[in-house]
Backbone of each chain as nested JSON, in Angstrom:
{
  "chains": [
    {"id": "A", "residues": [
      {"number": 1, "name": "UNK", "atoms": {"N": [-32.961, -14.426, -71.046], "CA": [-31.862, -15.578, -70.642], "C": [-30.432, -14.92, -71.068]}},
      {"number": 2, "name": "UNK", "atoms": {"N": [-29.599, -14.857, -70.008], "CA": [-28.237, -14.306, -70.409], "C": [-27.41, -15.371, -70.789]}},
      {"number": 3, "name": "UNK", "atoms": {"N": [-26.405, -15.205, -71.657], "CA": [-25.543, -16.13, -72.115], "C": [-24.438, -16.57, -71.047]}},
      {"number": 4, "name": "UNK", "atoms": {"N": [-24.168, -17.865, -71.233], "CA": [-23.248, -18.45, -70.156], "C": [-21.96, -17.859, -69.951]}},
      {"number": 5, "name": "UNK", "atoms": {"N": [-21.346, -17.595, -68.743], "CA": [-20.003, -17.204, -68.517], "C": [-19.198, -18.362, -67.724]}},
      {"number": 6, "name": "UNK", "atoms": {"N": [-18.085, -18.072, -67.597], "CA": [-17.296, -19.162, -66.919], "C": [-16.547, -18.462, -65.759]}},
      {"number": 7, "name": "UNK", "atoms": {"N": [-17.067, -18.872, -64.278], "CA": [-16.538, -18.228, -63.081], "C": [-15.642, -19.246, -62.574]}},
      {"number": 8, "name": "UNK", "atoms": {"N": [-14.477, -18.513, -61.866], "CA": [-13.493, -19.397, -61.305], "C": [-13.364, -19.16, -59.908]}},
      {"number": 9, "name": "UNK", "atoms": {"N": [-13.304, -20.176, -59.027], "CA": [-13.221, -19.994, -57.573], "C": [-12.105, -20.843, -57.013]}},
      {"number": 10, "name": "UNK", "atoms": {"N": [-11.5, -20.247, -55.991], "CA": [-10.715, -21.041, -55.229], "C": [-11.227, -21.803, -54.026]}},
      {"number": 11, "name": "UNK", "atoms": {"N": [-11.015, -22.903, -53.861], "CA": [-11.888, -23.698, -52.902], "C": [-10.989, -24.46, -52.199]}},
      {"number": 12, "name": "UNK", "atoms": {"N": [-11.015, -24.527, -50.794], "CA": [-10.143, -25.378, -50.126], "C": [-10.495, -26.877, -50.06]}},
      {"number": 13, "name": "UNK", "atoms": {"N": [-9.869, -27.561, -50.875], "CA": [-10.289, -29.059, -50.959], "C": [-9.016, -29.773, -50.774]}},
      {"number": 14, "name": "UNK", "atoms": {"N": [-9.122, -30.891, -49.894], "CA": [-7.664, -31.59, -49.656], "C": [-7.934, -33.175, -49.998]}},
      {"number": 15, "name": "UNK", "atoms": {"N": [-9.213, -33.467, -50.363], "CA": [-9.246, -34.863, -50.768], "C": [-10.325, -35.135, -51.738]}},
      {"number": 16, "name": "UNK", "atoms": {"N": [-10.545, -36.247, -52.235], "CA": [-11.608, -36.534, -53.252], "C": [-12.808, -36.392, -52.628]}},
      {"number": 17, "name": "UNK", "atoms": {"N": [-13.123, -36.625, -51.424], "CA": [-14.317, -36.556, -50.712], "C": [-14.73, -35.049, -50.685]}},
      {"number": 18, "name": "UNK", "atoms": {"N": [-13.616, -34.187, -50.439], "CA": [-14.006, -32.52, -50.753], "C": [-14.491, -32.299, -52.013]}},
      {"number": 19, "name": "UNK", "atoms": {"N": [-13.604, -32.757, -53.14], "CA": [-14.05, -32.366, -54.191], "C": [-15.34, -32.822, -54.762]}},
      {"number": 20, "name": "UNK", "atoms": {"N": [-15.57, -34.127, -54.435], "CA": [-16.815, -34.706, -54.672], "C": [-17.991, -34.064, -54.2]}},
      {"number": 21, "name": "UNK", "atoms": {"N": [-17.881, -33.423, -52.938], "CA": [-18.859, -32.801, -52.262], "C": [-19.206, -31.368, -53.073]}},
      {"number": 22, "name": "UNK", "atoms": {"N": [-18.263, -30.782, -53.45], "CA": [-18.301, -29.529, -54.392], "C": [-19.185, -29.978, -55.532]}},
      {"number": 23, "name": "UNK", "atoms": {"N": [-18.681, -30.968, -56.129], "CA": [-19.289, -31.582, -57.465], "C": [-20.788, -31.734, -57.223]}},
      {"number": 24, "name": "UNK", "atoms": {"N": [-21.071, -32.357, -56.207], "CA": [-22.446, -32.706, -55.825], "C": [-23.397, -31.517, -55.673]}},
      {"number": 25, "name": "UNK", "atoms": {"N": [-22.899, -30.603, -54.984], "CA": [-23.932, -29.486, -54.829], "C": [-24.143, -28.538, -56.127]}},
      {"number": 26, "name": "UNK", "atoms": {"N": [-23.099, -28.555, -56.989], "CA": [-23.175, -27.816, -58.247], "C": [-23.869, -28.636, -59.082]}},
      {"number": 27, "name": "UNK", "atoms": {"N": [-23.866, -30.049, -59.047], "CA": [-24.672, -30.838, -60.001], "C": [-26.107, -30.565, -59.856]}},
      {"number": 28, "name": "UNK", "atoms": {"N": [-26.463, -30.378, -58.643], "CA": [-27.857, -30.06, -58.296], "C": [-28.522, -28.873, -58.957]}},
      {"number": 29, "name": "UNK", "atoms": {"N": [-27.557, -28.075, -59.505], "CA": [-28.065, -26.906, -60.319], "C": [-27.891, -27.127, -61.725]}},
      {"number": 30, "name": "UNK", "atoms": {"N": [-27.808, -28.285, -62.243], "CA": [-27.547, -28.525, -63.534], "C": [-28.766, -28.282, -64.367]}},
      {"number": 31, "name": "UNK", "atoms": {"N": [-29.93, -28.284, -63.79], "CA": [-31.19, -27.672, -64.518], "C": [-31.546, -26.366, -64.154]}},
      {"number": 32, "name": "UNK", "atoms": {"N": [-30.767, -25.72, -63.476], "CA": [-31.14, -24.392, -63.054], "C": [-29.914, -23.389, -63.475]}},
      {"number": 33, "name": "UNK", "atoms": {"N": [-29.417, -23.619, -64.549], "CA": [-28.468, -22.643, -65.019], "C": [-26.893, -22.919, -65.107]}},
      {"number": 34, "name": "UNK", "atoms": {"N": [-26.516, -24.068, -64.267], "CA": [-25.141, -24.505, -64.477], "C": [-25.183, -25.544, -65.548]}},
      {"number": 35, "name": "UNK", "atoms": {"N": [-24.159, -25.328, -66.504], "CA": [-24.034, -26.049, -67.741], "C": [-22.738, -26.99, -67.622]}},
      {"number": 36, "name": "UNK", "atoms": {"N": [-21.897, -26.488, -66.876], "CA": [-20.529, -27.378, -66.934], "C": [-19.614, -27.111, -65.732]}},
      {"number": 37, "name": "UNK", "atoms": {"N": [-19.239, -28.16, -65.149], "CA": [-18.314, -27.982, -63.783], "C": [-16.859, -28.647, -64.047]}},
      {"number": 38, "name": "UNK", "atoms": {"N": [-15.974, -28.002, -63.675], "CA": [-14.632, -28.664, -63.845], "C": [-13.883, -28.252, -62.348]}},
      {"number": 39, "name": "UNK", "atoms": {"N": [-13.496, -29.293, -61.847], "CA": [-12.74, -29.292, -60.739], "C": [-11.441, -29.822, -60.727]}},
      {"number": 40, "name": "UNK", "atoms": {"N": [-10.428, -28.871, -60.139], "CA": [-8.941, -29.335, -60.338], "C": [-8.594, -29.397, -58.716]}},
      {"number": 41, "name": "UNK", "atoms": {"N": [-8.508, -30.729, -58.162], "CA": [-8.193, -30.861, -56.749], "C": [-6.854, -30.227, -56.382]}},
      {"number": 42, "name": "UNK", "atoms": {"N": [-5.773, -30.699, -57.162], "CA": [-4.398, -30.299, -56.681], "C": [-4.2, -28.754, -56.701]}},
      {"number": 43, "name": "UNK", "atoms": {"N": [-4.908, -28.175, -57.797], "CA": [-4.886, -26.498, -57.841], "C": [-5.908, -25.801, -57.07]}},
      {"number": 44, "name": "UNK", "atoms": {"N": [-6.698, -26.669, -56.398], "CA": [-7.796, -25.972, -55.566], "C": [-8.653, -25.118, -56.446]}},
      {"number": 45, "name": "UNK", "atoms": {"N": [-8.989, -25.366, -57.573], "CA": [-9.799, -24.649, -58.493], "C": [-11.012, -25.184, -58.951]}},
      {"number": 46, "name": "UNK", "atoms": {"N": [-12.095, -24.409, -58.89], "CA": [-13.336, -24.843, -59.338], "C": [-13.785, -23.784, -60.477]}},
      {"number": 47, "name": "UNK", "atoms": {"N": [-14.178, -24.485, -61.61], "CA": [-14.561, -23.635, -62.735], "C": [-15.899, -23.999, -63.232]}},
      {"number": 48, "name": "UNK", "atoms": {"N": [-16.863, -23.075, -63.317], "CA": [-18.401, -23.275, -63.48], "C": [-18.818, -22.473, -64.699]}},
      {"number": 49, "name": "UNK", "atoms": {"N": [-19.31, -23.197, -65.753], "CA": [-19.849, -22.418, -66.872], "C": [-21.303, -22.385, -66.609]}},
      {"number": 50, "name": "UNK", "atoms": {"N": [-21.932, -21.176, -66.585], "CA": [-23.45, -20.958, -65.929], "C": [-23.972, -19.734, -66.531]}},
      {"number": 51, "name": "UNK", "atoms": {"N": [-25.291, -19.709, -66.507], "CA": [-25.98, -18.438, -66.823], "C": [-26.285, -17.71, -65.533]}},
      {"number": 52, "name": "UNK", "atoms": {"N": [-25.827, -18.215, -64.316], "CA": [-26.114, -17.706, -62.848], "C": [-24.898, -16.783, -62.777]}},
      {"number": 53, "name": "UNK", "atoms": {"N": [-25.167, -15.846, -61.723], "CA": [-24.067, -14.901, -61.434], "C": [-22.938, -15.49, -60.611]}},
      {"number": 54, "name": "UNK", "atoms": {"N": [-21.834, -14.8, -60.662], "CA": [-20.645, -15.329, -59.805], "C": [-20.917, -15.334, -58.359]}},
      {"number": 55, "name": "UNK", "atoms": {"N": [-21.937, -14.452, -57.859], "CA": [-22.234, -14.368, -56.38], "C": [-23.193, -15.612, -56.153]}},
      {"number": 56, "name": "UNK", "atoms": {"N": [-24.147, -15.896, -57.112], "CA": [-25.105, -16.959, -56.803], "C": [-24.347, -18.382, -56.625]}},
      {"number": 57, "name": "UNK", "atoms": {"N": [-23.312, -18.358, -57.621], "CA": [-22.526, -19.777, -57.481], "C": [-21.62, -19.941, -56.333]}},
      {"number": 58, "name": "UNK", "atoms": {"N": [-21.199, -18.492, -55.958], "CA": [-20.234, -18.554, -54.676], "C": [-20.981, -19.035, -53.611]}},
      {"number": 59, "name": "UNK", "atoms": {"N": [-22.188, -18.503, -53.415], "CA": [-23.152, -18.881, -52.239], "C": [-23.426, -20.394, -52.264]}},
      {"number": 60, "name": "UNK", "atoms": {"N": [-23.568, -20.973, -53.403], "CA": [-23.877, -22.369, -53.18], "C": [-22.501, -23.086, -52.826]}},
      {"number": 61, "name": "UNK", "atoms": {"N": [-21.463, -22.713, -53.381], "CA": [-20.061, -23.481, -53.017], "C": [-19.734, -23.131, -51.457]}},
      {"number": 62, "name": "UNK", "atoms": {"N": [-20.262, -21.97, -50.968], "CA": [-19.89, -21.766, -49.67], "C": [-20.662, -22.678, -48.725]}},
      {"number": 63, "name": "UNK", "atoms": {"N": [-22.021, -23.052, -49.169], "CA": [-22.858, -23.933, -48.273], "C": [-22.189, -25.176, -48.138]}},
      {"number": 64, "name": "UNK", "atoms": {"N": [-21.077, -25.678, -48.769], "CA": [-20.519, -26.897, -48.54], "C": [-19.677, -26.81, -47.174]}},
      {"number": 65, "name": "UNK", "atoms": {"N": [-19.452, -25.536, -46.614], "CA": [-18.721, -25.367, -45.532], "C": [-17.187, -25.182, -45.88]}},
      {"number": 66, "name": "UNK", "atoms": {"N": [-16.795, -25.319, -47.215], "CA": [-15.192, -25.123, -47.454], "C": [-14.991, -23.587, -47.674]}},
      {"number": 67, "name": "UNK", "atoms": {"N": [-13.772, -23.366, -47.307], "CA": [-13.376, -21.964, -47.526], "C": [-13.219, -21.601, -49.064]}},
      {"number": 68, "name": "UNK", "atoms": {"N": [-13.967, -20.682, -49.336], "CA": [-14.057, -20.43, -50.819], "C": [-13.892, -18.765, -51.16]}},
      {"number": 69, "name": "UNK", "atoms": {"N": [-13.207, -18.682, -52.282], "CA": [-13.231, -17.322, -52.71], "C": [-13.364, -17.153, -54.186]}},
      {"number": 70, "name": "UNK", "atoms": {"N": [-14.066, -16.019, -54.626], "CA": [-14.214, -15.91, -56.146], "C": [-12.896, -15.346, -56.739]}},
      {"number": 71, "name": "UNK", "atoms": {"N": [-12.419, -15.957, -57.774], "CA": [-11.079, -15.622, -58.414], "C": [-11.338, -14.499, -59.587]}},
      {"number": 72, "name": "UNK", "atoms": {"N": [-12.001, -15.141, -60.729], "CA": [-12.259, -14.364, -61.713], "C": [-13.315, -14.785, -62.709]}},
      {"number": 73, "name": "UNK", "atoms": {"N": [-13.787, -14.029, -63.564], "CA": [-14.834, -14.404, -64.524], "C": [-14.097, -14.497, -65.817]}},
      {"number": 74, "name": "UNK", "atoms": {"N": [-13.935, -15.515, -66.685], "CA": [-13.323, -15.618, -68.064], "C": [-14.146, -14.797, -69.149]}}
    ]},
    {"id": "B", "residues": [
      {"number": 1, "name": "UNK", "atoms": {"N": [-40.022, -23.858, -26.119], "CA": [-38.589, -24.226, -26.31], "C": [-38.535, -25.805, -25.849]}},
      {"number": 2, "name": "UNK", "atoms": {"N": [-38.235, -26.649, -26.752], "CA": [-38.039, -28.045, -26.37], "C": [-36.724, -28.181, -25.867]}},
      {"number": 3, "name": "UNK", "atoms": {"N": [-36.539, -29.324, -24.895], "CA": [-35.243, -29.63, -24.421], "C": [-34.444, -30.308, -25.494]}},
      {"number": 4, "name": "UNK", "atoms": {"N": [-33.142, -30.072, -25.265], "CA": [-32.191, -30.626, -26.245], "C": [-32.267, -32.154, -26.184]}},
      {"number": 5, "name": "UNK", "atoms": {"N": [-31.815, -32.63, -27.659], "CA": [-31.621, -34.081, -27.77], "C": [-30.255, -34.345, -28.46]}},
      {"number": 6, "name": "UNK", "atoms": {"N": [-29.973, -35.43, -28.464], "CA": [-28.557, -35.774, -29.289], "C": [-28.989, -36.632, -30.358]}},
      {"number": 7, "name": "UNK", "atoms": {"N": [-28.752, -35.973, -31.735], "CA": [-28.987, -36.704, -32.874], "C": [-27.522, -37.336, -33.48]}},
      {"number": 8, "name": "UNK", "atoms": {"N": [-27.701, -38.554, -33.843], "CA": [-26.319, -39.075, -34.421], "C": [-26.563, -39.398, -36.015]}},
      {"number": 9, "name": "UNK", "atoms": {"N": [-25.581, -39.033, -36.745], "CA": [-25.574, -39.1, -38.276], "C": [-24.262, -40.042, -38.71]}},
      {"number": 10, "name": "UNK", "atoms": {"N": [-24.4, -40.682, -39.732], "CA": [-23.204, -41.179, -40.497], "C": [-23.094, -40.37, -41.734]}},
      {"number": 11, "name": "UNK", "atoms": {"N": [-21.837, -39.753, -41.823], "CA": [-21.472, -38.836, -42.77], "C": [-20.093, -39.277, -43.473]}},
      {"number": 12, "name": "UNK", "atoms": {"N": [-20.23, -39.38, -44.87], "CA": [-19.109, -39.827, -45.551], "C": [-17.865, -38.687, -45.475]}},
      {"number": 13, "name": "UNK", "atoms": {"N": [-17.08, -38.926, -44.543], "CA": [-15.797, -37.895, -44.432], "C": [-14.509, -38.7, -44.55]}},
      {"number": 14, "name": "UNK", "atoms": {"N": [-13.674, -38.258, -45.496], "CA": [-12.442, -38.955, -45.579], "C": [-11.068, -38.164, -45.28]}},
      {"number": 15, "name": "UNK", "atoms": {"N": [-11.367, -36.866, -44.847], "CA": [-10.161, -36.105, -44.487], "C": [-10.536, -35.118, -43.378]}},
      {"number": 16, "name": "UNK", "atoms": {"N": [-9.552, -34.29, -42.857], "CA": [-9.934, -33.188, -42.074], "C": [-10.681, -32.032, -42.635]}},
      {"number": 17, "name": "UNK", "atoms": {"N": [-10.326, -32.033, -44.069], "CA": [-11.182, -31.038, -44.718], "C": [-12.598, -31.324, -44.774]}},
      {"number": 18, "name": "UNK", "atoms": {"N": [-12.986, -32.564, -44.902], "CA": [-14.285, -32.987, -44.828], "C": [-15.104, -32.82, -43.494]}},
      {"number": 19, "name": "UNK", "atoms": {"N": [-14.363, -33.107, -42.534], "CA": [-14.927, -33.06, -41.184], "C": [-14.965, -31.428, -40.752]}},
      {"number": 20, "name": "UNK", "atoms": {"N": [-14.0, -30.728, -41.152], "CA": [-14.018, -29.243, -40.976], "C": [-15.21, -28.646, -41.522]}},
      {"number": 21, "name": "UNK", "atoms": {"N": [-15.593, -29.152, -42.738], "CA": [-16.529, -28.51, -43.496], "C": [-17.807, -28.707, -42.783]}},
      {"number": 22, "name": "UNK", "atoms": {"N": [-18.113, -29.944, -42.198], "CA": [-19.257, -30.285, -41.487], "C": [-19.336, -29.414, -40.216]}},
      {"number": 23, "name": "UNK", "atoms": {"N": [-18.114, -29.323, -39.559], "CA": [-18.187, -28.511, -38.355], "C": [-18.472, -27.156, -38.669]}},
      {"number": 24, "name": "UNK", "atoms": {"N": [-18.112, -26.553, -39.636], "CA": [-18.338, -25.206, -39.975], "C": [-19.855, -24.918, -40.167]}},
      {"number": 25, "name": "UNK", "atoms": {"N": [-20.504, -25.886, -41.031], "CA": [-21.874, -25.51, -41.37], "C": [-22.754, -25.684, -39.946]}},
      {"number": 26, "name": "UNK", "atoms": {"N": [-22.347, -26.518, -39.137], "CA": [-23.1, -26.881, -37.797], "C": [-22.784, -25.706, -37.066]}},
      {"number": 27, "name": "UNK", "atoms": {"N": [-21.565, -25.112, -36.899], "CA": [-21.212, -23.922, -36.055], "C": [-22.051, -22.807, -36.279]}},
      {"number": 28, "name": "UNK", "atoms": {"N": [-22.503, -22.387, -37.629], "CA": [-23.246, -21.67, -38.03], "C": [-24.674, -21.564, -37.325]}},
      {"number": 29, "name": "UNK", "atoms": {"N": [-25.117, -22.741, -36.848], "CA": [-26.324, -22.806, -36.039], "C": [-26.155, -22.774, -34.646]}},
      {"number": 30, "name": "UNK", "atoms": {"N": [-25.098, -22.347, -33.994], "CA": [-24.824, -22.303, -32.624], "C": [-25.795, -21.264, -32.006]}},
      {"number": 31, "name": "UNK", "atoms": {"N": [-26.176, -20.3, -32.59], "CA": [-27.183, -19.437, -32.026], "C": [-28.482, -19.82, -32.328]}},
      {"number": 32, "name": "UNK", "atoms": {"N": [-28.65, -20.669, -33.047], "CA": [-30.06, -21.096, -33.51], "C": [-30.591, -22.484, -33.157]}},
      {"number": 33, "name": "UNK", "atoms": {"N": [-30.08, -22.846, -31.918], "CA": [-30.48, -24.092, -31.331], "C": [-29.49, -25.332, -31.334]}},
      {"number": 34, "name": "UNK", "atoms": {"N": [-28.252, -25.143, -31.895], "CA": [-27.3, -26.144, -31.947], "C": [-26.392, -25.988, -30.581]}},
      {"number": 35, "name": "UNK", "atoms": {"N": [-26.249, -26.675, -29.653], "CA": [-25.546, -26.491, -28.407], "C": [-24.24, -27.079, -28.513]}},
      {"number": 36, "name": "UNK", "atoms": {"N": [-24.191, -28.338, -29.077], "CA": [-22.747, -29.083, -29.134], "C": [-22.684, -29.997, -30.443]}},
      {"number": 37, "name": "UNK", "atoms": {"N": [-21.441, -30.004, -30.818], "CA": [-21.082, -30.789, -32.043], "C": [-19.995, -31.665, -31.676]}},
      {"number": 38, "name": "UNK", "atoms": {"N": [-19.986, -32.875, -31.995], "CA": [-18.791, -33.908, -31.809], "C": [-18.626, -34.58, -33.063]}},
      {"number": 39, "name": "UNK", "atoms": {"N": [-17.479, -34.633, -33.613], "CA": [-17.291, -35.289, -34.972], "C": [-16.203, -36.213, -34.807]}},
      {"number": 40, "name": "UNK", "atoms": {"N": [-16.427, -37.641, -35.28], "CA": [-15.427, -38.58, -35.08], "C": [-15.22, -39.135, -36.575]}},
      {"number": 41, "name": "UNK", "atoms": {"N": [-14.024, -38.554, -37.061], "CA": [-13.605, -38.744, -38.466], "C": [-13.572, -40.238, -38.764]}},
      {"number": 42, "name": "UNK", "atoms": {"N": [-12.651, -41.004, -38.126], "CA": [-12.327, -42.427, -38.469], "C": [-13.79, -43.139, -38.43]}},
      {"number": 43, "name": "UNK", "atoms": {"N": [-14.696, -42.853, -37.316], "CA": [-15.972, -43.591, -37.262], "C": [-16.937, -43.099, -38.471]}},
      {"number": 44, "name": "UNK", "atoms": {"N": [-16.662, -41.915, -38.931], "CA": [-17.717, -41.203, -39.866], "C": [-18.887, -40.985, -39.209]}},
      {"number": 45, "name": "UNK", "atoms": {"N": [-18.803, -40.55, -37.725], "CA": [-20.038, -40.306, -37.072], "C": [-19.959, -38.672, -36.661]}},
      {"number": 46, "name": "UNK", "atoms": {"N": [-21.027, -38.289, -36.867], "CA": [-21.428, -36.829, -36.29], "C": [-22.608, -36.649, -35.206]}},
      {"number": 47, "name": "UNK", "atoms": {"N": [-22.31, -36.178, -34.081], "CA": [-23.254, -36.2, -32.984], "C": [-23.625, -34.683, -32.641]}},
      {"number": 48, "name": "UNK", "atoms": {"N": [-24.825, -34.363, -32.687], "CA": [-25.191, -33.042, -32.45], "C": [-26.215, -32.896, -31.279]}},
      {"number": 49, "name": "UNK", "atoms": {"N": [-25.964, -32.305, -30.301], "CA": [-26.859, -31.922, -29.172], "C": [-27.573, -30.516, -29.591]}},
      {"number": 50, "name": "UNK", "atoms": {"N": [-28.792, -30.606, -29.717], "CA": [-29.712, -29.549, -30.137], "C": [-31.184, -29.656, -29.701]}},
      {"number": 51, "name": "UNK", "atoms": {"N": [-31.835, -28.331, -29.743], "CA": [-33.264, -28.352, -29.752], "C": [-34.066, -28.441, -31.107]}},
      {"number": 52, "name": "UNK", "atoms": {"N": [-33.184, -28.422, -32.288], "CA": [-33.866, -28.739, -33.581], "C": [-34.082, -30.127, -33.82]}},
      {"number": 53, "name": "UNK", "atoms": {"N": [-34.943, -30.372, -34.712], "CA": [-35.138, -31.819, -35.063], "C": [-34.287, -32.524, -35.799]}},
      {"number": 54, "name": "UNK", "atoms": {"N": [-34.248, -33.835, -35.806], "CA": [-33.193, -34.473, -36.478], "C": [-33.28, -34.276, -37.942]}},
      {"number": 55, "name": "UNK", "atoms": {"N": [-34.58, -33.824, -38.495], "CA": [-34.679, -33.595, -39.923], "C": [-34.098, -32.382, -40.265]}},
      {"number": 56, "name": "UNK", "atoms": {"N": [-34.125, -31.336, -39.403], "CA": [-33.531, -30.042, -39.697], "C": [-31.913, -30.199, -39.788]}},
      {"number": 57, "name": "UNK", "atoms": {"N": [-31.425, -31.077, -38.875], "CA": [-30.012, -31.008, -38.801], "C": [-29.524, -31.91, -40.006]}},
      {"number": 58, "name": "UNK", "atoms": {"N": [-30.41, -32.955, -40.266], "CA": [-30.117, -33.692, -41.544], "C": [-29.958, -32.882, -42.731]}},
      {"number": 59, "name": "UNK", "atoms": {"N": [-30.727, -31.916, -42.951], "CA": [-30.803, -31.329, -44.072], "C": [-29.635, -30.278, -44.064]}},
      {"number": 60, "name": "UNK", "atoms": {"N": [-29.298, -29.496, -42.951], "CA": [-27.879, -28.843, -42.964], "C": [-26.725, -29.685, -43.307]}},
      {"number": 61, "name": "UNK", "atoms": {"N": [-26.543, -30.928, -42.714], "CA": [-25.479, -31.574, -43.048], "C": [-25.437, -31.936, -44.635]}},
      {"number": 62, "name": "UNK", "atoms": {"N": [-26.621, -32.183, -45.065], "CA": [-26.728, -32.658, -46.565], "C": [-26.251, -31.577, -47.457]}},
      {"number": 63, "name": "UNK", "atoms": {"N": [-26.395, -30.377, -47.02], "CA": [-26.004, -29.176, -47.928], "C": [-24.514, -29.001, -48.185]}},
      {"number": 64, "name": "UNK", "atoms": {"N": [-23.652, -29.718, -47.381], "CA": [-22.237, -29.816, -47.508], "C": [-21.969, -30.807, -48.8]}},
      {"number": 65, "name": "UNK", "atoms": {"N": [-23.004, -31.477, -49.214], "CA": [-22.805, -32.348, -50.374], "C": [-22.157, -33.69, -49.977]}},
      {"number": 66, "name": "UNK", "atoms": {"N": [-22.002, -34.01, -48.739], "CA": [-21.53, -35.296, -48.17], "C": [-22.784, -36.242, -48.271]}},
      {"number": 67, "name": "UNK", "atoms": {"N": [-22.48, -37.425, -48.435], "CA": [-23.543, -38.437, -48.338], "C": [-23.7, -38.709, -46.653]}},
      {"number": 68, "name": "UNK", "atoms": {"N": [-25.144, -38.666, -46.31], "CA": [-25.3, -38.41, -45.033], "C": [-26.626, -39.295, -44.779]}},
      {"number": 69, "name": "UNK", "atoms": {"N": [-26.556, -40.055, -43.673], "CA": [-27.772, -40.517, -43.217], "C": [-27.951, -40.484, -41.655]}},
      {"number": 70, "name": "UNK", "atoms": {"N": [-29.211, -40.295, -41.24], "CA": [-29.487, -40.254, -39.782], "C": [-29.368, -41.746, -39.163]}},
      {"number": 71, "name": "UNK", "atoms": {"N": [-28.811, -41.722, -38.104], "CA": [-28.605, -43.002, -37.389], "C": [-29.612, -43.225, -36.287]}},
      {"number": 72, "name": "UNK", "atoms": {"N": [-29.671, -42.205, -35.275], "CA": [-30.512, -42.469, -34.201], "C": [-30.449, -41.191, -33.176]}},
      {"number": 73, "name": "UNK", "atoms": {"N": [-31.449, -41.071, -32.269], "CA": [-31.551, -40.155, -31.429], "C": [-31.318, -40.75, -30.065]}},
      {"number": 74, "name": "UNK", "atoms": {"N": [-30.332, -40.236, -29.305], "CA": [-30.0, -40.863, -28.076], "C": [-31.296, -40.351, -26.914]}}
    ]}
  ]
}
């Protein structure tokens, strides 16, 4: 089990329906390695504390259909 | 190859970012049985002409994280 890291993504979100959708798909991974999710709608930033890789999380966020890019791992 | 049907879904969409996300995930199936997509944002309705089953399309829309329910097949 690797120790958790915090990955940050830029996600095109324009309303609370958008950010809620991202929150929901990430919430589904709460038992599978996602420990904490923080979404800043005005800043278009999604921060995920997780033992999963940045690529795995990116793929999950992309499934929402939102334009998404990886920014950095803290 | 079954002939296409039109399935209708109610999808919680509150802005054009929401409807754009639904459009994008369905567009990815354009070579895999989805023939036409029509989204009515104010009415919260998504209409899909496809050879895929209503369940298959429902699963794809749900992956967006939007609250979604099947309404009817025309």
